[in-house]
Backbone as CSV, one residue per row, in Angstrom:
resi,resn,N_x,N_y,N_z,CA_x,CA_y,CA_z,C_x,C_y,C_z
1,UNK,0.529,-1.240,0.114,-0.129,-0.098,0.045,0.694,1.093,0.316
2,UNK,0.867,2.154,-0.599,1.354,3.042,-1.037,0.830,4.676,-0.509
3,UNK,1.592,5.193,0.211,1.470,5.937,1.002,1.647,7.458,1.077
4,UNK,1.386,8.532,1.692,1.777,9.479,0.763,3.405,9.872,1.847
5,UNK,3.505,9.675,2.243,5.213,9.596,2.495,5.855,9.361,1.380
6,UNK,5.627,7.758,0.875,6.043,8.115,-0.129,6.099,7.761,-1.124
7,UNK,4.456,9.453,-1.339,4.666,10.326,-2.526,5.253,11.537,-2.752
8,UNK,5.388,11.423,-1.803,5.991,13.259,-1.366,7.322,12.699,-1.370
9,UNK,8.010,11.289,-1.052,9.555,11.360,-1.451,9.743,10.820,-2.870
10,UNK,8.802,10.884,-3.281,8.889,10.829,-4.932,9.165,12.214,-5.229
11,UNK,8.508,12.467,-5.126,8.239,13.985,-5.882,9.497,15.071,-5.558
12,UNK,9.981,14.783,-4.394,11.292,15.683,-3.756,12.113,15.386,-4.633
13,UNK,12.151,14.005,-5.020,13.615,13.570,-5.496,13.087,13.340,-7.019
14,UNK,12.557,13.044,-7.756,11.811,13.578,-8.771,11.560,14.525,-9.848
15,UNK,10.915,15.927,-8.774,10.520,16.909,-9.917,11.722,17.627,-10.080
16,UNK,12.836,18.047,-10.009,13.689,18.085,-11.236,13.557,17.977,-12.377
17,UNK,13.712,16.722,-12.473,13.750,15.627,-14.005,12.385,15.677,-14.483
18,UNK,11.516,15.885,-13.217,9.942,15.747,-14.062,9.618,17.445,-14.715
19,UNK,10.462,18.359,-14.193,10.195,19.520,-14.239,10.606,19.987,-15.930
20,UNK,12.024,19.534,-16.364,13.075,19.256,-17.195,12.068,18.818,-18.666
21,UNK,11.310,17.665,-18.296,10.040,17.102,-19.428,9.203,18.018,-19.588
22,UNK,8.470,18.558,-18.855,7.460,19.242,-19.274,7.811,20.785,-20.038
23,UNK,8.829,21.554,-19.178,9.573,22.371,-19.797,9.491,21.662,-21.898
24,UNK,10.088,20.229,-21.933,10.384,19.997,-23.572,9.543,20.196,-23.648
25,UNK,8.332,19.756,-23.063,6.673,19.252,-23.751,6.442,20.625,-24.322
26,UNK,6.525,21.627,-23.589,6.092,23.044,-23.358,6.343,23.915,-23.924
27,UNK,7.888,24.063,-23.495,8.904,25.225,-23.666,8.830,27.115,-23.018
28,UNK,8.050,26.516,-21.954,7.466,27.549,-21.602,7.878,27.051,-20.027
29,UNK,8.594,27.943,-19.086,8.786,27.261,-17.961,7.748,27.827,-16.873
30,UNK,7.037,29.100,-16.615,5.767,29.132,-15.931,4.888,28.304,-16.623
31,UNK,4.962,27.493,-18.180,3.895,26.461,-18.344,4.102,25.383,-17.761
32,UNK,5.198,24.907,-18.107,6.253,23.034,-17.291,5.641,23.028,-15.890
33,UNK,6.281,24.350,-15.027,5.624,24.056,-13.686,4.309,23.764,-13.503
34,UNK,3.001,24.342,-14.767,1.486,24.312,-14.104,1.475,22.627,-14.459
35,UNK,2.236,22.447,-15.969,1.729,21.475,-16.519,2.417,20.145,-15.305
36,UNK,3.426,20.221,-14.822,4.429,19.344,-13.907,3.088,19.298,-12.114
37,UNK,2.611,20.392,-11.763,1.321,20.052,-11.110,0.206,19.444,-11.892
38,UNK,-0.221,20.325,-12.107,-1.433,19.577,-12.479,-1.084,17.888,-12.200
39,UNK,-0.494,17.058,-13.716,0.410,16.179,-13.646,0.109,15.301,-12.086
40,UNK,1.171,15.769,-11.009,1.196,15.625,-9.812,-0.456,15.076,-9.431
41,UNK,-0.864,16.349,-9.412,-2.341,15.752,-8.388,-2.936,14.912,-8.849
42,UNK,-2.881,14.278,-10.755,-3.284,13.029,-10.984,-2.408,12.279,-10.542
43,UNK,-1.655,11.474,-10.815,-0.697,10.824,-9.968,-1.173,10.834,-8.423
44,UNK,-1.218,11.388,-7.326,-1.483,11.527,-6.636,-2.890,10.805,-6.439
45,UNK,-3.524,11.012,-7.439,-5.602,10.461,-7.033,-5.037,9.138,-6.862
46,UNK,-4.294,8.704,-8.085,-3.834,6.953,-8.354,-2.767,6.605,-7.429
47,UNK,-2.276,7.324,-6.621,-1.022,6.420,-6.208,-1.027,5.297,-5.363
48,UNK,-2.211,5.066,-5.229,-2.333,3.038,-4.252,-2.386,2.681,-5.605
49,UNK,-3.136,2.567,-6.519,-2.691,2.162,-7.399,-1.894,1.954,-8.365
50,UNK,-0.556,2.846,-8.208,0.699,2.357,-8.746,1.131,1.933,-9.247
51,UNK,2.061,1.029,-9.875,2.818,-0.415,-8.746,3.856,0.490,-8.914
52,UNK,5.316,-0.556,-8.370,6.662,0.026,-7.814,7.290,0.467,-8.460
53,UNK,7.506,1.175,-10.303,8.127,1.489,-10.639,7.004,3.367,-11.438
54,UNK,6.371,3.828,-10.253,5.988,4.920,-10.905,6.065,6.000,-12.257
55,UNK,6.742,5.885,-12.454,7.928,6.744,-13.855,6.719,6.706,-15.141
56,UNK,6.501,5.529,-15.416,6.154,5.486,-16.329,4.327,5.855,-16.625
57,UNK,3.788,5.925,-15.429,2.710,6.703,-15.061,2.845,7.899,-15.159
58,UNK,3.746,8.255,-14.832,4.350,9.538,-14.535,4.517,10.391,-15.626
59,UNK,5.209,9.843,-16.802,5.262,10.092,-17.757,4.545,10.411,-19.043
60,UNK,3.219,9.661,-19.022,2.450,9.091,-19.343,1.075,10.259,-18.903
61,UNK,1.391,10.581,-17.431,0.661,12.274,-16.805,0.702,13.195,-17.931
62,UNK,1.914,13.678,-17.875,2.674,14.910,-18.003,2.140,14.704,-20.167
63,UNK,2.784,13.663,-20.538,2.265,14.027,-22.453,0.832,13.652,-22.035
64,UNK,-0.028,13.363,-21.588,-1.650,13.398,-21.320,-2.110,14.536,-21.355
65,UNK,-1.882,15.304,-20.320,-2.026,15.726,-19.824,-1.758,17.838,-20.443
66,UNK,-0.467,17.641,-20.937,-0.236,18.324,-22.030,-0.406,18.347,-23.105
67,UNK,-0.959,17.190,-24.112,-2.101,17.126,-24.726,-3.291,17.748,-24.911
68,UNK,-3.769,17.227,-23.856,-5.077,17.951,-23.454,-5.323,19.694,-23.571
69,UNK,-4.123,20.008,-22.731,-4.328,21.041,-23.214,-3.589,21.869,-24.843
70,UNK,-2.697,21.517,-24.622,-2.440,21.729,-26.691,-3.628,21.861,-27.325
71,UNK,-4.728,20.514,-27.346,-6.051,21.017,-27.852,-7.255,22.176,-27.676
72,UNK,-6.434,22.758,-26.580,-7.518,23.802,-26.455,-6.809,25.413,-26.490
73,UNK,-5.416,25.638,-26.656,-5.090,26.480,-27.518,-5.166,26.906,-28.252
74,UNK,-5.594,28.546,-28.895,-5.454,29.073,-29.756,-4.329,28.853,-30.396
75,UNK,-3.629,28.826,-31.586,-2.760,28.669,-32.535,-2.812,29.937,-33.323
76,UNK,-3.074,30.847,-33.568,-3.468,32.085,-34.452,-1.926,32.411,-34.554
77,UNK,-1.988,33.083,-36.389,-0.692,33.503,-36.762,-0.592,34.562,-35.689
78,UNK,1.574,35.670,-35.776,1.192,36.513,-34.745,2.178,37.045,-35.802
79,UNK,1.383,38.580,-36.686,2.340,38.713,-37.576,3.320,40.012,-37.161
80,UNK,4.661,40.060,-37.737,5.481,41.000,-37.758,5.598,41.869,-38.630
81,UNK,6.339,42.947,-38.316,6.755,44.146,-39.068,8.534,43.593,-39.398
82,UNK,8.758,42.919,-39.400,9.560,43.137,-40.203,10.314,41.036,-39.948
83,UNK,11.205,41.041,-40.696,11.399,39.479,-40.604,12.483,38.664,-39.073
84,UNK,12.532,38.155,-39.079,13.247,37.774,-37.687,14.995,37.695,-38.217
85,UNK,15.804,38.126,-37.314,17.131,38.241,-38.116,17.732,37.080,-37.724
86,UNK,18.631,37.522,-38.612,19.510,35.551,-38.968,20.720,35.506,-38.433
87,UNK,21.331,33.809,-37.364,22.449,33.588,-37.046,23.642,34.346,-37.811
88,UNK,24.982,34.552,-36.937,25.655,34.647,-37.648,26.918,33.742,-36.618
89,UNK,27.125,33.208,-37.896,28.249,32.395,-37.290,29.421,32.673,-36.737
90,UNK,29.844,33.842,-37.124,31.116,34.241,-36.534,31.077,34.352,-34.980
91,UNK,29.691,35.259,-34.473,29.136,35.259,-33.025,29.691,34.606,-32.623
92,UNK,29.930,35.151,-31.102,30.587,33.828,-29.716,29.037,33.174,-29.409
93,UNK,27.818,33.853,-29.828,27.251,33.391,-29.278,26.370,32.695,-30.212
94,UNK,27.060,32.329,-31.361,26.895,31.493,-32.428,26.097,29.604,-31.952
95,UNK,26.973,29.262,-30.779,26.364,27.843,-30.589,25.134,27.870,-29.559
96,UNK,25.107,28.986,-28.825,23.645,28.934,-27.714,22.478,29.648,-29.172
97,UNK,23.209,30.185,-30.185,22.123,30.602,-31.481,21.788,29.588,-32.193
98,UNK,21.989,28.468,-32.247,22.288,27.343,-33.203,21.284,26.089,-32.066
99,UNK,21.581,26.528,-30.541,20.640,25.524,-29.580,19.381,25.736,-29.606
100,UNK,19.243,27.287,-29.800,18.042,27.784,-29.780,16.872,27.702,-30.729
101,UNK,17.422,27.724,-31.701,16.930,27.160,-33.527,16.418,25.794,-33.563
102,UNK,17.855,24.769,-32.504,16.777,23.563,-32.503,15.925,23.369,-31.731
103,UNK,15.995,24.171,-30.088,15.164,23.820,-29.648,13.633,24.480,-30.556
104,UNK,13.744,25.500,-30.797,12.345,26.031,-31.918,11.771,24.909,-32.720
105,UNK,12.814,24.264,-33.200,12.048,23.329,-34.487,11.510,22.003,-33.541
106,UNK,12.310,21.666,-32.394,11.354,20.856,-31.580,10.509,21.179,-31.412
107,UNK,10.123,22.791,-31.004,8.463,23.063,-31.092,7.596,23.068,-31.854
108,UNK,8.349,23.166,-32.944,7.138,22.896,-34.082,6.787,21.950,-34.056
109,UNK,7.407,20.345,-33.752,6.940,19.186,-34.259,5.516,18.929,-33.538
110,UNK,5.035,18.189,-34.024,3.892,18.104,-33.743,3.787,17.022,-32.152
111,UNK,3.497,17.351,-31.851,2.870,17.109,-29.988,3.648,15.485,-29.989
112,UNK,2.958,14.398,-30.667,3.474,13.131,-30.500,4.718,12.712,-30.475
113,UNK,5.262,13.680,-31.701,6.315,13.477,-31.948,7.505,14.608,-31.082
114,UNK,7.402,14.780,-30.760,8.140,15.720,-29.813,7.587,14.875,-28.239
115,UNK,6.551,14.696,-27.978,6.938,13.288,-26.881,7.821,12.357,-27.324
116,UNK,8.137,11.440,-28.178,8.179,10.524,-28.538,10.390,10.681,-28.363
117,UNK,10.323,12.074,-29.129,11.730,12.241,-28.647,12.010,12.861,-27.553
118,UNK,11.533,13.370,-26.600,12.030,13.859,-25.336,11.939,12.675,-24.507
119,UNK,11.309,11.269,-24.186,10.947,10.405,-23.662,12.187,9.308,-24.613
120,UNK,11.761,9.677,-25.673,13.557,8.291,-25.827,15.129,9.289,-25.769
121,UNK,15.182,10.677,-26.096,16.455,10.684,-26.124,16.972,11.317,-25.252
122,UNK,15.812,12.288,-24.375,16.684,13.385,-22.928,15.755,12.306,-22.031
123,UNK,15.057,11.336,-21.646,14.907,10.177,-20.626,15.789,8.972,-21.287
124,UNK,16.022,9.055,-21.885,16.678,8.119,-22.978,16.197,6.418,-22.465
125,UNK,15.030,6.473,-22.471,13.969,5.157,-22.847,13.716,4.370,-23.580
126,UNK,13.905,3.097,-23.575,13.830,2.077,-24.708,12.449,2.540,-25.219
127,UNK,12.847,1.935,-27.050,11.343,2.153,-27.614,10.281,1.359,-26.623
128,UNK,10.832,0.428,-26.676,9.332,-0.591,-25.469,8.803,0.847,-24.609
129,UNK,9.436,1.098,-23.476,9.164,1.405,-23.122,8.571,2.634,-22.760
130,UNK,8.899,3.371,-23.843,8.224,4.814,-24.725,6.629,4.457,-25.338
131,UNK,6.888,3.044,-26.065,5.611,2.446,-26.189,4.691,1.991,-25.203
132,UNK,5.223,1.235,-24.468,4.476,1.433,-22.843,4.015,2.438,-22.089
133,UNK,4.444,3.671,-21.824,4.312,5.048,-21.700,2.675,5.285,-22.735
134,UNK,3.113,5.392,-23.948,2.606,6.240,-24.726,1.236,5.076,-24.916
135,UNK,1.131,4.135,-24.792,-0.534,3.625,-24.836,-0.325,3.381,-26.209
136,UNK,1.061,2.814,-27.425,0.959,2.692,-28.712,2.461,1.443,-29.175
137,UNK,2.018,1.385,-29.849,3.595,-0.045,-30.660,4.587,0.936,-30.969
138,UNK,5.965,-0.616,-30.521,6.646,-0.172,-30.435,7.297,0.437,-31.819
139,UNK,6.571,-0.272,-32.958,6.565,0.188,-34.354,6.768,2.153,-34.261
140,UNK,4.933,2.414,-34.067,4.575,3.646,-33.783,5.618,4.424,-33.614
141,UNK,6.340,4.629,-32.392,7.388,5.164,-31.488,8.443,4.793,-32.653
142,UNK,8.727,4.097,-33.559,9.851,4.113,-34.167,9.757,5.088,-35.832
143,UNK,8.789,4.621,-36.173,8.254,5.642,-37.767,8.101,7.530,-36.986
144,UNK,7.355,7.705,-35.323,7.224,8.927,-34.893,8.720,9.653,-34.785
145,UNK,9.567,8.003,-34.014,11.078,8.822,-34.018,11.910,9.136,-34.974
146,UNK,11.702,8.615,-36.309,12.391,8.698,-37.105,11.814,9.829,-38.373
147,UNK,9.767,9.999,-38.331,9.457,11.677,-38.928,10.017,12.774,-37.744
148,UNK,9.918,12.404,-36.858,10.644,14.040,-35.975,11.963,14.092,-36.319
149,UNK,12.807,13.380,-36.783,14.175,13.532,-36.749,14.568,14.240,-38.263
150,UNK,13.690,13.118,-39.057,13.630,13.930,-40.601,13.624,14.747,-41.050
151,UNK,12.262,15.536,-39.748,11.477,16.830,-40.396,12.610,18.135,-39.286
152,UNK,13.376,17.392,-38.534,14.248,18.131,-37.682,15.599,18.580,-38.925
153,UNK,15.596,17.850,-39.530,16.914,17.636,-40.707,16.577,18.582,-41.596
154,UNK,15.285,18.836,-42.170,14.887,19.657,-43.041,14.097,20.954,-42.797
155,UNK,14.074,21.139,-41.527,13.555,22.354,-41.074,14.460,24.108,-42.068
156,UNK,13.289,24.863,-41.770,13.872,25.345,-42.994,15.167,26.809,-42.078
157,UNK,14.595,27.179,-40.358,15.932,27.926,-40.020,17.005,27.085,-39.971
158,UNK,17.025,25.932,-39.224,17.893,25.415,-39.120,18.792,25.331,-40.113
159,UNK,18.160,24.530,-41.673,18.791,24.696,-42.987,19.866,25.562,-43.002
160,UNK,18.900,27.260,-42.923,19.281,28.007,-43.303,20.441,28.361,-43.035
161,UNK,20.627,28.116,-41.412,21.195,28.276,-40.353,22.884,28.439,-40.870
162,UNK,22.699,26.497,-40.947,23.745,25.748,-40.990,24.199,26.223,-42.547
163,UNK,23.521,26.275,-43.519,24.389,27.082,-44.840,24.895,28.246,-44.699
164,UNK,24.098,28.916,-43.544,25.473,30.621,-43.180,26.364,30.971,-42.759
165,UNK,26.148,29.154,-41.727,27.347,29.023,-41.170,28.419,28.341,-42.349
166,UNK,28.478,27.776,-43.131,29.124,27.180,-44.275,29.988,28.015,-44.784
167,UNK,28.770,29.211,-45.122,29.996,31.150,-45.838,30.351,31.466,-44.925
168,UNK,30.595,31.166,-44.104,31.646,32.404,-43.447,32.897,31.842,-42.547
């Protein structure tokens, strides 16, 4: 029988890691904190029924809560008066800019593909474990991973930044 002390210990031990996962899913620290808190409330309600390894349940709660929030959010275009600045490869901050481009490209992926990449590569989980968490087949995890990586390889902003850095 799981009790409040076990839940508290789990949350204290895993919160930094879970917050990073939530951030990678939604790309906003304030929203990540809200996402984690909401998911932990759901986990608390089911804590006594969760087996010895609560991580898959918690990961799934994070992904599903993010998905439900994602469905409700309006995604209208935001017009700007000028195009965004381009990256100068000679800049000392070039590596940070490249990392920012990668984060932005990750944010443009569909939520399912982003969830697969976060769980596979950030959490370093096996394909089978990710399939179990997301309640899908291993083949789906493989295809979503492949599609997500292919999209990142041809992302226009990454391709442009790579081409610009090769000219300098």
